[in-house]
Backbone of each chain as ProteinMPNN parsed JSONL, in Angstrom:
{"seq_chain_A": "XXXXXXXXXXXXXXXXXXXXXXXXXXXXXXXXXXXXXXXXXXXXXXXXXXXXXXXXXXXXXXXXXXXXXXXXXXXX", "coords_chain_A": {"N_chain_A": [[19.809, -43.62, 44.01], [19.722, -42.766, 40.692], [21.411, -40.287, 38.73], [20.015, -37.885, 36.505], [20.644, -37.246, 33.026], [22.418, -34.366, 32.419], [22.364, -31.215, 30.549], [25.0, -30.992, 28.27], [26.224, -29.806, 26.163], [27.152, -26.942, 24.235], [27.162, -24.999, 26.24], [28.644, -22.698, 26.817], [28.046, -21.192, 24.568], [25.341, -20.746, 24.948], [25.408, -19.221, 27.277], [26.787, -16.948, 26.405], [25.085, -16.026, 24.401], [23.092, -15.099, 25.947], [24.314, -13.212, 27.683], [26.024, -11.455, 26.198], [24.498, -9.622, 24.48], [23.331, -8.118, 26.544], [25.618, -7.097, 27.76], [26.759, -5.546, 25.711], [24.701, -3.696, 25.33], [24.567, -2.463, 27.857], [27.111, -1.328, 27.908], [26.915, 0.546, 25.863], [24.895, 2.115, 26.926], [26.213, 3.065, 29.197], [28.22, 4.59, 28.007], [26.649, 6.479, 26.678], [25.352, 7.646, 28.846], [27.517, 8.813, 30.161], [28.32, 10.626, 28.226], [26.092, 12.354, 28.144], [25.86, 13.282, 30.739], [28.302, 14.264, 31.481], [30.235, 15.069, 29.36], [28.703, 16.659, 27.537], [27.47, 18.708, 29.235], [29.874, 19.857, 30.044], [30.986, 20.796, 27.665], [29.022, 22.644, 27.064], [29.323, 24.398, 29.187], [31.822, 25.522, 28.659], [31.211, 26.724, 26.199], [29.274, 28.576, 27.008], [30.821, 30.187, 28.668], [32.659, 31.322, 26.902], [31.003, 32.687, 25.187], [30.33, 35.308, 25.973], [32.806, 36.344, 26.243], [35.327, 38.692, 26.523], [38.179, 39.242, 25.026], [40.019, 41.304, 24.863], [39.395, 42.96, 27.011], [39.981, 41.234, 29.106], [42.685, 40.931, 28.673], [43.637, 43.536, 29.177], [43.013, 43.757, 31.883], [44.773, 41.858, 32.91], [47.134, 43.017, 32.15], [47.184, 45.385, 33.652], [47.43, 44.21, 36.091], [50.043, 43.588, 36.071], [51.394, 41.286, 35.22], [52.669, 40.732, 32.88], [55.732, 40.747, 30.925], [56.465, 41.897, 28.599], [54.792, 43.999, 28.169], [54.05, 46.75, 30.186], [52.118, 47.776, 33.116], [49.776, 50.532, 32.751], [50.447, 52.604, 34.424], [53.282, 52.699, 34.832]], "CA_chain_A": [[19.031, -42.847, 43.024], [20.696, -42.395, 39.653], [21.26, -38.911, 38.267], [19.575, -37.699, 35.128], [21.683, -36.655, 32.185], [22.241, -32.923, 32.268], [22.815, -30.654, 29.278], [26.461, -30.962, 28.301], [26.755, -29.164, 24.962], [26.765, -25.567, 23.926], [26.894, -24.257, 27.472], [29.207, -21.352, 26.697], [27.265, -20.478, 23.565], [24.087, -20.314, 25.579], [25.72, -18.139, 28.219], [27.144, -15.754, 25.651], [23.887, -15.523, 23.712], [22.317, -14.363, 26.947], [25.007, -12.104, 28.332], [26.669, -10.48, 25.31], [23.63, -8.473, 24.159], [23.21, -7.268, 27.741], [26.895, -6.411, 27.962], [26.898, -4.487, 24.706], [23.712, -2.655, 25.608], [24.988, -1.722, 29.04], [28.272, -0.506, 27.558], [26.425, 1.706, 25.103], [24.169, 2.97, 27.875], [27.208, 3.741, 30.036], [28.856, 5.624, 27.193], [25.656, 7.537, 26.45], [25.135, 8.341, 30.117], [28.672, 9.666, 30.404], [28.269, 11.728, 27.264], [25.079, 13.361, 28.433], [25.976, 13.858, 32.082], [29.619, 14.871, 31.7], [30.88, 15.798, 28.264], [27.851, 17.723, 26.983], [27.458, 19.862, 30.149], [31.193, 20.481, 30.048], [31.089, 21.565, 26.428], [28.11, 23.778, 27.187], [29.916, 25.35, 30.129], [32.854, 26.254, 27.91], [30.539, 27.577, 25.195], [28.649, 29.7, 27.725], [31.89, 31.07, 29.154], [33.279, 32.085, 25.826], [30.015, 33.447, 24.419], [30.418, 36.724, 26.349], [34.21, 36.582, 26.629], [35.978, 39.819, 25.846], [39.61, 38.942, 25.174], [40.779, 42.555, 25.057], [39.154, 43.394, 28.394], [40.752, 40.342, 29.988], [44.115, 41.261, 28.488], [43.933, 44.78, 29.893], [42.999, 43.474, 33.32], [46.032, 41.161, 33.211], [48.233, 43.978, 31.96], [47.189, 46.255, 34.825], [47.89, 43.418, 37.234], [51.503, 43.591, 36.002], [51.964, 39.94, 35.076], [53.424, 40.585, 31.644], [57.049, 41.351, 30.893], [56.64, 42.638, 27.352], [54.003, 45.247, 28.251], [53.921, 47.088, 31.587], [50.856, 48.489, 33.421], [49.776, 51.901, 32.198], [51.035, 53.533, 35.39], [54.76, 52.788, 34.819]], "C_chain_A": [[19.959, -42.348, 41.928], [20.357, -41.022, 39.076], [20.809, -38.874, 36.821], [20.669, -37.027, 34.325], [21.437, -35.159, 32.027], [22.614, -32.468, 30.861], [24.323, -30.508, 29.34], [27.064, -30.234, 27.117], [26.334, -27.705, 24.89], [26.532, -24.68, 25.13], [27.434, -22.838, 27.39], [28.417, -20.538, 25.683], [25.988, -19.919, 24.154], [24.345, -19.122, 26.502], [26.012, -16.844, 27.476], [25.94, -15.15, 24.947], [23.03, -14.719, 24.674], [23.033, -13.097, 27.383], [25.582, -11.063, 27.387], [25.751, -9.339, 24.885], [23.469, -7.533, 25.353], [24.468, -6.445, 27.929], [27.057, -5.262, 26.977], [25.934, -3.342, 24.978], [24.144, -1.809, 26.792], [26.182, -0.825, 28.754], [27.826, 0.748, 26.815], [25.691, 2.683, 26.018], [25.154, 3.745, 28.741], [27.878, 4.865, 29.262], [27.903, 6.79, 26.98], [25.441, 8.348, 27.725], [26.284, 9.297, 30.402], [28.646, 10.886, 29.49], [27.314, 12.803, 27.73], [25.157, 13.948, 29.833], [27.294, 14.587, 32.286], [30.067, 15.713, 30.512], [30.009, 16.922, 27.721], [27.737, 18.917, 27.937], [28.796, 20.608, 30.143], [31.369, 21.358, 28.816], [30.222, 22.808, 26.503], [28.692, 24.842, 28.109], [30.999, 26.179, 29.442], [32.221, 27.223, 26.922], [29.948, 28.807, 25.868], [29.694, 30.696, 28.2], [32.414, 31.955, 28.037], [32.306, 32.898, 25.003], [30.165, 34.94, 24.7], [31.838, 37.128, 26.704], [34.796, 37.738, 25.822], [37.473, 39.665, 26.07], [40.411, 40.197, 25.49], [40.629, 43.026, 26.498], [39.98, 42.562, 29.357], [42.233, 40.646, 29.887], [44.478, 42.514, 29.279], [43.955, 44.568, 31.399], [44.309, 42.808, 33.732], [47.202, 42.123, 33.126], [48.342, 44.876, 33.178], [47.677, 45.508, 36.06], [49.401, 43.25, 37.228], [52.136, 42.236, 35.791], [52.786, 39.781, 33.807], [54.79, 41.212, 31.746], [57.177, 42.245, 29.676], [55.813, 43.923, 27.347], [53.702, 45.536, 29.719], [52.582, 47.753, 31.83], [50.961, 49.936, 33.014], [50.405, 52.899, 33.135], [52.535, 53.746, 35.197], [55.334, 53.478, 33.586]], "O_chain_A": [[20.887, -41.587, 42.203], [19.191, -40.647, 38.952], [21.18, -39.73, 36.018], [21.517, -36.325, 34.875], [20.378, -34.74, 31.56], [23.126, -33.259, 30.07], [24.873, -29.981, 30.307], [28.281, -30.054, 27.056], [25.296, -27.305, 25.417], [25.781, -23.708, 25.048], [26.784, -21.89, 27.83], [28.147, -19.355, 25.893], [25.606, -18.778, 23.897], [23.595, -18.146, 26.503], [25.545, -15.774, 27.867], [25.783, -13.931, 24.894], [22.334, -13.784, 24.279], [22.427, -12.027, 27.446], [25.626, -9.884, 27.74], [26.173, -8.183, 24.92], [23.469, -6.312, 25.199], [24.405, -5.25, 28.218], [27.44, -4.153, 27.35], [26.296, -2.17, 24.874], [24.092, -0.581, 26.736], [26.276, 0.287, 29.273], [28.287, 1.855, 27.092], [25.839, 3.9, 25.906], [24.963, 4.934, 28.994], [28.081, 5.958, 29.789], [28.299, 7.951, 27.086], [25.358, 9.576, 27.689], [26.074, 10.434, 30.826], [28.91, 12.012, 29.912], [27.638, 13.99, 27.727], [24.579, 15.004, 30.091], [27.399, 15.438, 33.169], [30.256, 16.923, 30.636], [30.505, 18.02, 27.469], [27.893, 20.053, 27.489], [28.835, 21.835, 30.226], [31.832, 22.496, 28.899], [30.623, 23.888, 26.068], [28.571, 26.039, 27.845], [31.075, 27.393, 29.629], [32.628, 28.38, 26.813], [30.09, 29.929, 25.381], [29.479, 31.906, 28.142], [32.588, 33.163, 28.199], [32.729, 33.724, 24.194], [30.131, 35.751, 23.775], [32.055, 38.132, 27.384], [34.754, 37.741, 24.592], [37.977, 39.924, 27.163], [41.356, 40.165, 26.279], [41.6, 43.44, 27.131], [40.595, 43.08, 30.288], [42.952, 40.622, 30.885], [45.499, 42.55, 29.967], [44.799, 45.12, 32.105], [44.887, 43.142, 34.766], [48.14, 42.057, 33.922], [49.438, 45.113, 33.688], [48.266, 46.101, 36.964], [49.99, 42.83, 38.224], [53.299, 42.041, 36.143], [53.523, 38.805, 33.666], [55.001, 42.111, 32.56], [57.907, 43.236, 29.703], [56.115, 44.843, 26.587], [53.164, 44.682, 30.423], [51.956, 48.246, 30.892], [52.049, 50.507, 32.935], [50.86, 53.952, 32.689], [53.02, 54.862, 35.38], [56.552, 53.611, 33.464]]}, "seq_chain_B": "XXXXXXXXXXXXXXXXXXXXXXXXXXXXXXXXXXXXXXXXXXXXXXXXXXXXXXXXXXXXXXXXXXXXXXXXXXXXXXXXXXXXXXXXXXXXXXXXXXXXXXXXXXXXXXXXXXXXXXXXXXXXXXXXXXXXXXXXXXXXXXXXXXXXXXXX", "coords_chain_B": {"N_chain_B": [[16.287, 5.407, 38.458], [17.996, 4.572, 40.501], [17.151, 1.947, 40.723], [17.945, 0.983, 38.313], [20.69, 0.999, 38.592], [20.918, -0.893, 40.619], [19.979, -3.131, 39.311], [21.911, -3.412, 37.381], [24.128, -4.014, 38.981], [23.349, -6.441, 40.033], [23.278, -7.984, 37.726], [25.981, -7.911, 36.986], [27.151, -9.349, 39.03], [26.059, -11.825, 38.503], [27.259, -12.345, 36.061], [29.959, -12.463, 36.748], [30.175, -14.511, 38.571], [30.516, -17.363, 37.796], [33.18, -19.811, 37.559], [36.441, -18.743, 36.634], [37.962, -20.368, 34.999], [36.233, -21.842, 33.484], [35.151, -20.063, 31.572], [37.51, -19.296, 30.272], [38.538, -21.666, 29.25], [36.742, -22.347, 27.362], [36.65, -20.264, 25.684], [38.23, -20.121, 23.428], [37.3, -21.579, 21.201], [34.625, -20.845, 20.717], [31.215, -21.201, 19.814], [28.762, -19.427, 18.225], [26.644, -20.144, 16.784], [23.227, -20.861, 16.027], [22.441, -23.478, 16.171], [23.269, -26.417, 18.099], [25.813, -27.741, 17.344], [29.339, -28.007, 17.755], [32.18, -28.188, 16.988], [31.617, -26.773, 14.866], [31.932, -25.614, 11.699], [30.757, -22.829, 10.324], [29.299, -23.426, 7.754], [27.443, -22.439, 4.864], [27.112, -24.019, 2.832], [27.459, -27.565, 2.634], [27.277, -30.325, 4.93], [26.34, -30.23, 8.32], [27.952, -31.676, 11.07], [26.395, -34.158, 13.027], [25.56, -34.531, 16.549], [25.809, -37.177, 17.302], [27.453, -38.236, 15.327], [29.735, -36.756, 15.792], [30.394, -37.654, 18.411], [30.832, -40.373, 17.854], [33.011, -40.239, 16.168], [35.01, -39.33, 17.902], [35.08, -41.354, 19.814], [36.014, -43.424, 18.229], [38.509, -42.353, 17.621], [39.917, -42.464, 20.091], [39.787, -45.156, 20.468], [41.703, -46.362, 18.968], [43.885, -49.026, 18.658], [46.691, -48.948, 18.86], [47.235, -46.411, 19.781], [49.223, -43.526, 20.46], [51.124, -41.767, 23.021], [51.296, -39.054, 22.449], [49.159, -38.678, 20.676], [47.055, -39.208, 22.366], [47.231, -37.079, 24.235], [46.984, -34.934, 22.46], [44.488, -35.423, 21.395], [42.859, -35.19, 23.701], [43.372, -32.526, 24.449], [42.382, -31.154, 22.222], [39.716, -31.903, 22.332], [38.959, -30.756, 24.741], [38.958, -28.151, 24.027], [36.55, -27.646, 22.827], [33.141, -26.389, 22.829], [31.719, -27.991, 24.827], [30.979, -30.602, 27.213], [32.629, -33.621, 27.194], [30.95, -36.603, 26.136], [30.019, -39.489, 28.129], [30.738, -41.853, 26.838], [32.827, -41.141, 25.15], [34.741, -40.372, 26.994], [35.094, -42.764, 28.302], [36.314, -44.263, 26.317], [38.659, -42.769, 26.076], [39.777, -43.144, 28.6], [40.299, -45.846, 28.537], [42.226, -45.843, 26.568], [44.226, -44.559, 27.98], [44.754, -46.602, 29.775], [45.858, -48.534, 28.06], [48.157, -47.247, 27.467], [49.421, -47.298, 29.843], [49.067, -45.108, 31.546], [48.227, -43.759, 34.212], [48.206, -41.293, 35.428], [47.336, -39.48, 33.449], [44.788, -40.441, 33.138], [43.499, -39.789, 35.545], [43.823, -37.079, 35.385], [42.194, -36.486, 33.246], [39.712, -36.793, 34.423], [39.78, -34.657, 36.238], [39.866, -32.611, 34.4], [37.372, -32.725, 33.078], [35.703, -32.078, 35.124], [36.416, -29.468, 35.519], [35.73, -28.391, 33.051], [32.984, -28.395, 33.156], [32.403, -26.208, 34.613], [30.332, -23.793, 36.083], [28.228, -25.51, 36.148], [27.235, -27.664, 38.195], [26.079, -30.154, 38.17], [26.967, -31.822, 36.218], [29.488, -33.196, 36.472], [29.142, -35.097, 38.695], [27.217, -36.701, 37.456], [28.65, -37.746, 35.254], [30.664, -39.179, 36.565], [29.1, -41.081, 37.768], [28.194, -42.438, 35.465], [30.611, -43.39, 34.524], [31.535, -45.035, 36.476], [31.559, -47.99, 36.411], [33.62, -48.423, 34.506], [35.753, -47.061, 35.729], [36.099, -48.609, 37.987], [36.726, -51.078, 36.829], [39.128, -50.5, 35.508], [40.633, -49.665, 37.557], [40.904, -46.977, 38.323], [41.259, -44.217, 40.355], [39.169, -41.583, 41.581], [39.747, -38.0, 41.623], [38.59, -37.038, 43.983], [38.519, -39.287, 45.636], [41.201, -39.573, 46.034], [41.761, -37.369, 47.417], [42.722, -35.094, 46.22], [41.196, -33.16, 45.168], [40.591, -30.813, 46.395], [42.163, -27.65, 46.893]], "CA_chain_B": [[17.754, 5.49, 38.288], [18.618, 3.718, 41.52], [16.824, 0.547, 40.411], [18.793, 0.617, 37.164], [22.02, 0.675, 39.136], [20.797, -2.16, 41.358], [19.826, -4.187, 38.308], [23.224, -3.594, 36.77], [24.999, -4.697, 39.956], [22.884, -7.834, 40.101], [23.714, -8.661, 36.505], [27.435, -8.071, 36.983], [27.447, -10.477, 39.94], [25.688, -13.029, 37.763], [28.259, -12.561, 35.02], [31.286, -12.751, 37.279], [30.194, -15.607, 39.552], [31.084, -18.653, 37.39], [34.628, -19.844, 37.717], [37.162, -18.142, 35.514], [38.511, -21.382, 34.089], [35.161, -22.255, 32.57], [35.089, -19.134, 30.453], [38.761, -19.291, 29.537], [38.772, -22.895, 28.505], [35.814, -22.465, 26.243], [36.608, -19.039, 24.898], [39.007, -20.185, 22.202], [36.576, -22.062, 20.032], [33.198, -20.723, 21.003], [30.347, -21.219, 18.65], [27.548, -18.673, 18.499], [25.595, -20.542, 15.855], [21.998, -21.134, 16.749], [22.345, -24.931, 16.412], [24.261, -26.856, 19.103], [27.128, -28.283, 16.967], [30.414, -27.314, 18.402], [33.308, -27.986, 16.094], [30.903, -26.399, 13.652], [32.352, -24.587, 10.772], [29.433, -22.366, 9.919], [29.104, -23.442, 6.309], [26.091, -22.408, 4.328], [27.136, -25.258, 2.071], [28.034, -28.654, 3.419], [26.494, -30.89, 6.007], [26.857, -30.033, 9.678], [28.068, -32.971, 11.742], [25.464, -34.329, 14.149], [26.198, -34.845, 17.832], [26.149, -38.607, 17.336], [28.623, -38.428, 14.458], [30.864, -36.186, 16.524], [30.75, -38.585, 19.479], [31.36, -41.608, 17.27], [34.348, -39.926, 15.648], [35.967, -39.249, 19.001], [35.215, -42.688, 20.402], [36.909, -44.154, 17.32], [39.861, -41.807, 17.766], [40.579, -42.997, 21.282], [39.783, -46.625, 20.43], [42.817, -46.888, 18.151], [44.588, -49.951, 19.565], [48.087, -48.566, 19.06], [47.305, -44.96, 19.989], [50.433, -43.2, 21.235], [50.928, -40.783, 24.094], [51.071, -37.754, 21.82], [47.794, -38.645, 20.14], [46.152, -39.125, 23.518], [47.278, -35.703, 24.729], [46.45, -34.055, 21.423], [43.041, -35.657, 21.349], [42.213, -34.608, 24.889], [43.441, -31.064, 24.396], [41.448, -30.684, 21.199], [38.366, -32.133, 22.854], [38.718, -29.78, 25.806], [38.756, -26.844, 23.418], [35.205, -27.479, 22.274], [32.095, -25.881, 23.717], [30.904, -29.093, 25.326], [31.63, -31.545, 28.106], [32.558, -34.854, 26.411], [30.024, -37.648, 26.571], [30.64, -40.564, 28.916], [31.357, -42.89, 26.0], [34.12, -40.649, 24.669], [35.66, -40.42, 28.132], [35.381, -44.182, 28.528], [37.292, -44.621, 25.295], [39.918, -42.097, 26.406], [40.359, -43.79, 29.784], [40.864, -47.134, 28.101], [43.483, -45.529, 25.882], [45.209, -44.336, 29.056], [45.116, -47.917, 30.297], [46.761, -49.189, 27.102], [49.436, -46.534, 27.523], [49.899, -47.369, 31.228], [49.155, -43.71, 31.982], [47.199, -43.486, 35.231], [48.173, -39.845, 35.703], [46.473, -38.836, 32.465], [43.404, -40.861, 33.382], [42.959, -38.969, 36.637], [43.797, -35.7, 34.886], [40.998, -36.365, 32.42], [38.588, -36.572, 35.334], [39.879, -33.275, 36.727], [39.576, -31.708, 33.29], [35.942, -32.641, 32.78], [35.063, -31.337, 36.213], [36.676, -28.064, 35.249], [34.973, -28.014, 31.862], [31.58, -28.172, 33.474], [32.293, -24.844, 35.133], [29.334, -23.571, 37.126], [27.168, -26.526, 36.075], [27.748, -28.664, 39.125], [25.41, -31.454, 38.063], [27.533, -32.618, 35.122], [30.558, -34.089, 36.927], [28.62, -36.283, 39.391], [26.553, -37.569, 36.49], [29.657, -38.463, 34.472], [31.31, -40.174, 37.436], [28.119, -42.174, 37.881], [28.207, -43.218, 34.227], [31.928, -43.993, 34.3], [31.912, -45.866, 37.64], [31.996, -49.348, 36.044], [34.93, -48.346, 33.844], [36.769, -46.675, 36.711], [36.368, -49.769, 38.849], [37.39, -52.106, 36.025], [40.5, -50.119, 35.185], [41.353, -49.322, 38.781], [41.22, -45.545, 38.335], [40.646, -43.495, 41.465], [38.773, -40.22, 41.244], [40.475, -37.008, 42.43], [37.959, -36.939, 45.298], [38.975, -40.438, 46.44], [42.62, -39.367, 46.36], [41.885, -36.174, 48.241], [43.442, -34.035, 45.512], [40.245, -32.287, 44.494], [40.615, -29.508, 47.04], [43.511, -27.064, 46.785]], "C_chain_B": [[18.444, 4.524, 39.245], [18.378, 2.248, 41.204], [17.64, 0.067, 39.225], [20.172, 0.214, 37.657], [21.987, -0.671, 39.852], [20.714, -3.331, 40.391], [21.171, -4.49, 37.651], [24.158, -4.359, 37.698], [24.64, -6.171, 40.05], [23.384, -8.62, 38.904], [25.206, -8.89, 36.517], [27.865, -9.177, 37.933], [27.159, -11.79, 39.229], [26.748, -13.375, 36.725], [29.558, -13.063, 35.623], [31.327, -14.002, 38.142], [30.764, -16.934, 39.045], [32.598, -18.622, 37.439], [35.296, -19.348, 36.457], [37.582, -19.199, 34.499], [37.488, -21.837, 33.075], [35.166, -21.376, 31.345], [36.351, -19.203, 29.615], [38.899, -20.531, 28.674], [37.864, -23.002, 27.301], [35.914, -21.284, 25.295], [37.27, -19.189, 23.538], [38.209, -20.645, 20.999], [35.079, -21.983, 20.251], [32.41, -20.732, 19.715], [29.073, -20.477, 18.983], [26.439, -19.043, 17.534], [24.377, -20.968, 16.65], [21.807, -22.615, 17.004], [23.48, -25.353, 17.33], [25.644, -27.236, 18.578], [28.272, -27.366, 17.369], [31.605, -27.097, 17.539], [32.723, -27.485, 14.789], [31.686, -25.342, 12.903], [31.029, -24.102, 10.212], [29.295, -22.267, 8.415], [27.663, -23.12, 5.988], [25.949, -23.613, 3.407], [27.542, -26.363, 3.022], [27.184, -29.066, 4.607], [27.15, -30.567, 7.351], [26.847, -31.385, 10.383], [27.076, -33.048, 12.909], [26.242, -34.67, 15.416], [26.647, -36.3, 17.874], [27.398, -38.878, 16.499], [29.878, -37.914, 15.147], [31.341, -37.156, 17.593], [31.418, -39.831, 18.922], [32.781, -41.398, 16.78], [35.38, -39.93, 16.769], [36.149, -40.577, 19.713], [36.178, -43.509, 19.556], [38.35, -43.69, 17.483], [40.58, -42.433, 18.947], [40.618, -44.522, 21.291], [40.925, -47.216, 19.636], [43.688, -47.759, 19.058], [46.029, -49.514, 19.877], [48.238, -47.054, 19.182], [48.573, -44.649, 20.777], [50.158, -42.032, 22.186], [50.63, -39.407, 23.531], [49.633, -37.631, 21.352], [46.777, -38.551, 21.26], [46.07, -37.69, 24.02], [46.64, -34.753, 23.733], [44.934, -34.172, 21.361], [42.335, -34.992, 22.512], [42.228, -33.095, 24.835], [42.485, -30.487, 23.362], [40.013, -30.774, 21.713], [37.986, -31.102, 23.903], [38.444, -28.4, 25.225], [37.353, -26.597, 22.91], [34.232, -26.955, 23.316], [31.179, -27.031, 24.123], [31.69, -29.843, 26.393], [31.507, -32.894, 27.395], [31.591, -35.862, 27.021], [30.772, -38.749, 27.319], [31.333, -41.575, 28.012], [32.687, -42.437, 25.42], [35.151, -40.763, 25.792], [36.054, -41.854, 28.448], [36.469, -44.637, 27.577], [38.652, -44.017, 25.611], [40.589, -42.763, 27.601], [40.958, -45.144, 29.433], [42.159, -46.937, 27.33], [44.585, -45.259, 26.889], [45.696, -45.667, 29.616], [46.115, -48.61, 29.369], [48.138, -48.54, 27.144], [50.058, -46.564, 28.915], [50.037, -45.975, 31.835], [48.023, -43.408, 32.959], [47.061, -41.996, 35.491], [47.236, -39.132, 34.742], [45.014, -39.197, 32.694], [42.769, -40.004, 34.465], [42.846, -37.517, 36.194], [42.57, -35.461, 34.014], [39.78, -36.104, 33.296], [38.6, -35.142, 35.879], [39.46, -32.296, 35.639], [38.074, -31.599, 33.036], [35.192, -31.942, 33.913], [35.22, -29.838, 35.972], [35.86, -27.56, 34.068], [33.53, -27.678, 32.186], [31.351, -26.79, 34.07], [31.255, -24.728, 36.235], [28.24, -24.643, 37.157], [27.561, -27.746, 36.905], [27.091, -30.035, 39.002], [26.084, -32.368, 37.041], [28.548, -33.638, 35.631], [30.028, -35.291, 37.706], [27.922, -37.257, 38.45], [27.586, -38.394, 35.723], [30.377, -39.507, 35.303], [30.382, -41.376, 37.612], [28.169, -43.066, 36.65], [29.516, -43.971, 34.038], [32.338, -44.964, 35.4], [32.331, -47.294, 37.262], [33.388, -49.36, 35.406], [36.03, -48.017, 34.845], [37.132, -47.85, 37.611], [37.159, -50.819, 38.083], [38.862, -51.773, 35.801], [41.302, -49.719, 36.415], [41.77, -47.866, 38.841], [40.51, -44.895, 39.505], [40.238, -42.108, 40.993], [39.613, -39.247, 42.08], [39.904, -36.892, 43.842], [38.437, -38.067, 46.209], [40.42, -40.26, 46.874], [42.833, -38.149, 47.24], [42.632, -35.043, 47.559], [42.484, -33.081, 44.809], [40.164, -30.91, 45.134], [42.036, -28.972, 46.967], [44.251, -27.256, 48.095]], "O_chain_B": [[19.34, 3.77, 38.865], [19.26, 1.408, 41.383], [17.989, -1.11, 39.136], [20.748, -0.775, 37.204], [22.901, -1.485, 39.715], [21.303, -4.387, 40.622], [21.521, -5.643, 37.4], [24.892, -5.245, 37.26], [25.512, -7.035, 40.136], [23.847, -9.753, 39.028], [25.667, -9.953, 36.102], [28.845, -9.873, 37.667], [27.923, -12.748, 39.34], [27.093, -14.541, 36.533], [30.189, -13.973, 35.086], [32.411, -14.511, 38.424], [31.458, -17.6, 39.813], [33.22, -17.562, 37.372], [34.778, -19.513, 35.352], [37.562, -18.957, 33.293], [37.83, -22.177, 31.942], [35.182, -21.865, 30.215], [36.283, -19.171, 28.387], [39.32, -20.46, 27.519], [38.192, -23.679, 26.326], [35.323, -21.303, 24.216], [36.925, -18.477, 22.595], [38.419, -20.153, 19.89], [34.353, -22.944, 19.998], [32.895, -20.316, 18.663], [28.369, -20.847, 19.922], [25.418, -18.36, 17.459], [24.485, -21.385, 17.804], [21.101, -22.995, 17.938], [24.537, -24.721, 17.343], [26.61, -27.067, 19.322], [28.175, -26.139, 17.325], [32.032, -25.958, 17.35], [33.274, -27.745, 13.719], [32.044, -24.301, 13.453], [30.258, -24.898, 9.676], [29.189, -21.174, 7.86], [26.758, -23.48, 6.741], [24.862, -24.158, 3.217], [27.944, -26.072, 4.149], [26.473, -28.256, 5.201], [28.372, -30.627, 7.487], [25.874, -32.136, 10.309], [26.946, -32.099, 13.683], [27.414, -35.043, 15.368], [27.711, -36.624, 18.403], [28.279, -39.64, 16.897], [30.937, -38.54, 15.098], [32.532, -37.453, 17.685], [32.435, -40.291, 19.441], [33.646, -42.257, 16.951], [36.481, -40.459, 16.614], [37.248, -40.894, 20.167], [37.048, -44.203, 20.083], [39.284, -44.492, 17.486], [41.719, -42.882, 18.821], [41.396, -45.118, 22.036], [41.109, -48.433, 19.623], [44.172, -47.3, 20.093], [46.519, -49.685, 20.994], [49.238, -46.484, 18.745], [48.96, -45.415, 21.66], [49.099, -41.407, 22.145], [49.803, -38.675, 24.074], [48.97, -36.623, 21.593], [45.75, -37.886, 21.117], [44.98, -37.15, 24.207], [45.857, -33.879, 24.103], [44.207, -33.182, 21.286], [41.328, -34.308, 22.328], [41.226, -32.447, 25.136], [41.854, -29.457, 23.596], [39.213, -29.852, 21.552], [36.848, -30.634, 23.953], [37.778, -27.577, 25.852], [36.998, -25.462, 22.593], [34.466, -27.061, 24.52], [29.993, -27.032, 23.791], [32.914, -29.735, 26.468], [30.401, -33.287, 27.024], [31.437, -35.958, 28.239], [31.981, -38.92, 27.167], [32.39, -42.099, 28.363], [33.584, -43.256, 25.217], [36.283, -41.193, 25.571], [37.197, -42.13, 28.814], [37.422, -45.309, 27.973], [39.681, -44.671, 25.437], [41.809, -42.93, 27.625], [41.996, -45.535, 29.969], [43.078, -47.752, 27.42], [45.73, -45.667, 26.698], [46.881, -45.844, 29.896], [47.095, -49.198, 29.827], [49.153, -49.19, 26.893], [51.092, -45.939, 29.152], [51.001, -45.691, 32.547], [46.987, -42.866, 32.574], [45.966, -41.49, 35.741], [46.44, -38.287, 35.151], [44.117, -38.382, 32.479], [41.636, -39.547, 34.319], [41.91, -36.81, 36.567], [41.979, -34.381, 34.036], [38.921, -35.293, 32.952], [37.556, -34.497, 35.97], [38.796, -31.294, 35.904], [37.56, -30.504, 32.806], [34.171, -31.294, 33.685], [34.297, -29.052, 36.186], [35.358, -26.436, 34.084], [32.928, -26.796, 31.574], [30.237, -26.267, 34.036], [31.292, -25.478, 37.211], [27.425, -24.679, 38.079], [28.131, -28.714, 36.401], [27.511, -30.981, 39.669], [25.799, -33.565, 37.003], [28.483, -34.812, 35.268], [30.426, -36.418, 37.41], [28.016, -38.473, 38.614], [27.418, -39.603, 35.56], [30.673, -40.597, 34.814], [30.819, -42.527, 37.606], [28.185, -44.292, 36.761], [29.535, -45.059, 33.463], [33.36, -45.64, 35.286], [33.36, -47.769, 37.743], [34.223, -50.204, 35.731], [37.105, -48.616, 34.817], [38.296, -48.063, 37.952], [38.127, -51.382, 38.594], [39.729, -52.642, 35.891], [42.503, -49.464, 36.328], [42.847, -47.541, 39.341], [39.291, -45.01, 39.635], [40.877, -41.528, 40.116], [40.134, -39.625, 43.129], [40.652, -36.673, 44.796], [38.723, -37.853, 47.387], [40.823, -40.73, 47.938], [43.931, -37.916, 47.746], [43.124, -34.132, 48.224], [42.896, -32.291, 43.96], [39.723, -29.951, 44.501], [42.999, -29.739, 46.978], [45.402, -26.838, 48.221]]}, "name": "protein", "num_of_chains": 2, "seq": "XXXXXXXXXXXXXXXXXXXXXXXXXXXXXXXXXXXXXXXXXXXXXXXXXXXXXXXXXXXXXXXXXXXXXXXXXXXXXXXXXXXXXXXXXXXXXXXXXXXXXXXXXXXXXXXXXXXXXXXXXXXXXXXXXXXXXXXXXXXXXXXXXXXXXXXXXXXXXXXXXXXXXXXXXXXXXXXXXXXXXXXXXXXXXXXXXXXXXXXXXXXXXXXXXXXXXXXXXXXXXXXXXXXX"}
């Protein structure tokens, strides 16, 4: 039984025409997914933390804890 | 969400399954034009070469009576760079050139090369061997399978 002639031209082109749009789309989706599940929540967490952050209060707490060398706790 | 992940995994298996050599060998001169021509320069001007003209050109190239070893190698390497598996008539012409050059090694290598070119398309090589059988018998060329060198 003799074999029929298969397609022999443009095989890579055909494969790429099929797979490259999928690849690009999936890459964009992956980037978007990462952005919205990781970076945006992270940015929001930082924003929320610093919204009510009182730098002076935190400094005084650290000062009283005695971790600085240039300024000692109020007791000493 | 889970089905999306499953779909992605399925697609990535599909992408990665063909042999690496197929993609590498064709990657250098890929053509994404919508028409099949391969050595196509995507002119908006100028005529695009038809498949028949392409085949005829290569048959003529290998039919040169006094072709030399360099031209044979150059021709084959150029041909391998295209996004196609060469037609049986081009390969016939190339094998006869090998015969004129007393180069059996290159003749068998050509057979290995076209098997590799076909990549995941396993129906191409058996078809070409079928078409080339008369030539192979006439010229006394063994296939890699007959020599047992097709498996690593």
